[in-house]
C-alpha positions in Angstrom: 6.9 2.4 26.2 7.3 6.1 27.0 7.6 7.0 30.7 4.5 8.2 32.5 5.9 11.7 32.8 6.6 11.8 29.1 3.1 10.6 28.3 1.7 13.3 30.7 3.8 16.0 29.0 2.8 14.8 25.5 -0.9 14.2 26.2 -1.9 16.5 29.0 -5.5 16.6 28.0 -5.8 12.8 27.6 -4.3 11.4 30.8 -5.9 10.9 34.2 -3.4 10.4 37.0 -4.2 7.9 39.8 -3.2 9.9 42.9 -3.0 9.6 46.7 -1.7 6.0 46.7 1.8 4.7 47.3 2.2 1.9 44.8 4.8 -0.7 45.3 6.3 -2.6 42.4 6.6 -6.4 43.0 7.0 -7.9 39.5 10.2 -8.1 37.5 8.7 -5.8 34.8 9.0 -2.2 36.3 7.2 -0.4 33.4 4.1 -1.7 31.6 1.0 -0.7 29.9 -1.9 -1.9 27.8 -5.7 -2.1 27.4 -7.5 -2.6 30.7 -9.7 -5.4 32.0 -11.2 -4.8 35.4 -12.2 -6.9 38.4 -14.0 -5.5 41.4 -13.7 -7.8 44.4 -13.1 -7.7 48.2 -10.6 -10.2 49.6 -11.8 -12.9 47.1 -9.6 -13.5 44.0 -11.9 -16.0 42.3 -12.4 -13.7 39.3 -8.6 -12.8 39.2 -7.8 -16.5 38.9 -10.4 -16.9 36.1 -9.0 -14.0 34.1 -5.2 -14.8 34.4 -6.1 -18.2 32.9 -7.3 -16.5 29.7 -5.3 -15.0 26.9 -4.0 -11.6 28.1 -3.0 -10.3 24.7 -0.9 -7.6 26.3 -3.7 -6.3 28.5 -3.4 -4.9 32.1 -5.6 -6.5 34.8 -6.8 -3.8 37.2 -8.1 -5.3 40.4 -10.1 -3.1 42.8 -9.8 -4.8 46.1 -11.1 -1.8 48.0 -7.6 -1.1 49.3 -7.7 -4.1 51.7 -4.4 -5.4 52.9 -5.9 -8.3 54.9 -5.8 -10.9 52.1 -3.5 -11.1 49.0 -5.3 -11.0 45.7 -2.4 -12.3 43.7 0.7 -14.4 44.4 3.4 -16.2 42.5 1.2 -18.9 41.0 -1.4 -16.5 39.5 1.3 -14.0 38.4 3.2 -16.8 36.6 -0.1 -17.9 34.9 -0.7 -14.3 33.9 2.8 -14.0 32.4 2.4 -17.3 30.6 -0.9 -16.2 29.1 0.4 -12.9 27.8 -0.8 -10.3 30.3 1.4 -7.2 30.5 0.7 -6.5 34.2 -1.6 -6.5 37.1 -2.5 -3.4 39.2 -4.0 -4.3 42.6 -5.8 -1.8 44.8 -5.0 -4.2 47.6 -2.3 -6.7 48.6 -0.2 -9.4 47.0 2.1 -12.1 48.4 5.1 -14.3 47.5 7.0 -11.1 46.9 10.4 -12.7 46.7 9.2 -14.9 43.8 7.2 -12.1 42.1 10.4 -10.2 41.7 11.6 -12.9 39.3 8.4 -13.2 37.2 8.5 -11.2 34.0 5.3 -9.3 34.5 4.3 -6.0 36.0 2.7 -6.2 39.5 1.8 -3.1 41.3 0.0 -3.3 44.7 -0.5 -1.2 47.8 1.5 -3.7 49.9 1.9 -7.4 50.7 0.5 -9.8 53.2 1.2 -13.6 53.6 -2.5 -14.5 53.9 -4.1 -16.0 50.8 -7.4 -14.8 49.4 -10.7 -16.3 50.2 -12.4 -18.0 47.3 -16.2 -17.7 47.4 -16.7 -17.1 43.7 -17.4 -13.4 44.3 -16.4 -10.4 42.3 -17.4 -8.7 39.1 -15.5 -8.6 35.8 -15.3 -5.6 33.3 -17.1 -3.0 35.5 -15.9 0.5 36.0 -13.8 0.9 39.1 -12.6 4.0 40.9 -9.0 4.0 42.2 -7.1 7.1 43.4 -9.9 9.3 42.3 -9.8 8.0 38.7 -12.6 6.0 37.1 -11.1 3.1 35.2 -13.2 1.5 32.6 -12.7 -1.7 30.6 -10.9 -0.8 27.4 -9.2 2.2 28.8 -5.4 2.2 28.5 -3.2 2.1 31.6 0.5 2.9 31.9 2.5 2.3 35.0 6.1 2.8 36.0 8.2 4.0 39.0 6.6 7.5 38.7 3.0 6.3 39.0 -0.1 5.1 37.2 -2.0 7.0 34.5 -5.1 6.1 32.5 -6.3 7.3 29.1 -9.3 6.5 26.9 -7.1 5.4 24.0 -3.6 4.1 23.4 -0.9 6.7 23.8 2.5 6.9 22.1 
């Protein structure tokens, strides 16, 4: 995968840059990209758990947790399940946990921070809806690219 700066330079009219957020990388994979599947939820990772148990096919799961750092929306067990099912990465507009273990799981995990408190599970959340993160509308089927430089989104795959 080309770096996000290279993709921005090569495709300036095609990329939207997620700005204003300080992403932290927690997974072993520091650069990742793929077609997007979205989840909109608040402190409830029921839909995240559902999705990581399905074939990822190299996709990126974008979780709009509203920026909450009160409950982790992914931890080591769900990240390992996502890896095992072929997801390229997970971007969480919220928190994760089990960060020492996440560092050894071959998947990309970006989040705003970490917290040791697990998610609530009330079966709430919506799958494959447009979400807005860092001023960018991210739709299912968009392509997301992430690395140490930031997160970018495009309507199509970029090379």
